[in-house]
Residue, then its C-alpha position, 0 to 999 in steps of 0.5 A: m076217430k077213422n071219420i076224421y081221417k076219412v075228411l081228412a084224406i078226402l080234403i087232401t085228394c081234392f087239394a091234389f087233384s084241383p090244379l090238375a083240373n085247372a091245367q086241363n081246364q087251361e088247356g082247354s081253353l087254349r086249344d080252343r083258342l087255337a082251334k079259333k085263330q086256325n078257323q079264322s085263317q081258313d075260309q069256308q070253301g077249305i082254301k087256306v089265306p095266309r096267316v099272320s103271326v104276331r112277329a109278322e104284326m110287329k115287323n108291319s108296324q115297324q115298316t110302316k111309316d106315319l106321314s103326318n108330319v114329313t116336311w114334303i111329300r108327293d102323291v103318284y097315282r099308278f095303274i099297273d097292267i097285269e097283263k104286260g111283263i113282270n105285273g104278271a106275277l099279280k095275276y096267276p094263277v088265275q084259279p087257286i092251286e092248293n093254298r096258292m092264289n092270286l092277289y085279288t083272290m087273296i083280297f076277296k077271300l081275306m074280305a070274306s072272312g072278315n081280316l080286311v077292311a076296304y074303302d068306297y072308291l071316290d072320284g079324286r079321294e081316298v078317304f079311309t073312315e068308317e063312313y065309306k067302309v065297304n059292306f063285303k055283301d054289296v060286294l057280292e051283289r055288285l059283282n053277281i055273286p051267288v052267295l049263301q049268308e049265314g050270320q056274318s060268314f058267306s058261302y061261295n064257289d071259287f070259281d065265281i071269284p071274277s079274278n079273271d075279270v082283273v085287269g090291273y090295279y091301281v096303286k097311290e105311292a107317297w114320295y116324302f122327305d122327312n127333314k127331322t130324321s133326314e129320310t127319303d123314301v117311297k111309301i105305298v099307301a093304297i091299292c085298288p083293284v080294276l076289273a072289266l066286267v061284261d054285262d048282261y048284254g056281253i058288252g065289255a066295260n072299261r076299267q072299273p074300280q072296285f075298292w082302295i085297300p090300305y096297303e098296310n092292312l094288307s101286307p102282313y098277309a102279302a108277306r106271307m104269299p110267295i109269288m114267281v117274278s120270272d119265266k126263267n127262275n121258276v123259283m117263288n123267291k118273293t112275295v107279294d109284299d116284296f113286289f110292292r115295297l121293291r117296287l118290282f112293277n111297272g106302272e103308268i102314271y095316270k094322276v100326281g097330287n094337285m090343287s085341282n085334283k085332275v088327272l093327266a088325262e084331263q090336263y093333257q087331251n093330247p096323246e104327245e103331250l100326255k105321254a111328255a108329261q108322263e115322262k117328265i114326272e118319271e124323270e123328276l121322280k128319278q132324280f128324287e131317288k137318286k138321291l136316296w142313295v150314295t154314289n160311289d165314285s167310280s160311276y163318275v169315271k165310267s160315265d166319263i169313259e162312256k161319254g169320250i172324255k179323256t182321264k189323264k193319267i198320273k205316272k207316279k214316280r218310284d223311289m230310287p232304290q239304295g245299296k247297303s252302305g247307303s249310296d244312291v244306285k245310279y241305275s235303274a233295274r231296267d237300264r242293268r238288264 
């Protein structure tokens, strides 16, 4: 009888502690998953790249516009020179400071960790398919960066990242009108880092486009990277994503979508004609963009004043006051004074 009680006590103890063991196993697995996720957001150099939460991914998917069914679209290609004005927000800091880094360094580290996919820069085409995916090892070899590869990971020196050789970015915009939703807007489709590298003989090269990155893949990380957009206000109240989505940059148009797929410099070889063509396109886009917003009526009055057009003031006749008995008052307040 005593043996039966002992067996029952052992069984009860096992059943009592088995949920605790399962909970510990689950906690351990959860801890492992969190640690793995954290390791993915921190590369081998110890400098963290922006982490992307589920909420950020959902927000990005909501903001991403599908252009496959729009009724009107115009592709515009710009070059953002990071040496000019506000565009410098994408250049600094040249070398990472703690967890702050410039756009190219962020792109480089995200590609090294496998969190960002880029596609080959083709001559006049952007094809984002598996066939044209960029191998990061090829990027390192092309840039002559010494690297140690262990499996799928790469070890390199931060000072070898050629962020100082970046002269700008190509940006592809899509100006569109969706007839179904009556929506008109501008979408950043893709960006391409442009470098000016010096060869082994010390000869500098012209613009060298590197690869295309679909902006919707970069956006969740860019939204968590603060930047400074003013020399007079040093508060970093904007992000890289704000810089592109709000189109704060100044970019020179070098191409628009056309049947011959030619850049403007091929169509207008004379500098004056090229400049005139760029200004004409900018004006067309400006007129298109004006239709995105409802103009306040007061702006028309202000516009008339600026043009020197006299607006006729209409003097409203005031009603004559009446006495207590209801009889009309013969004299106004001014006459009585």
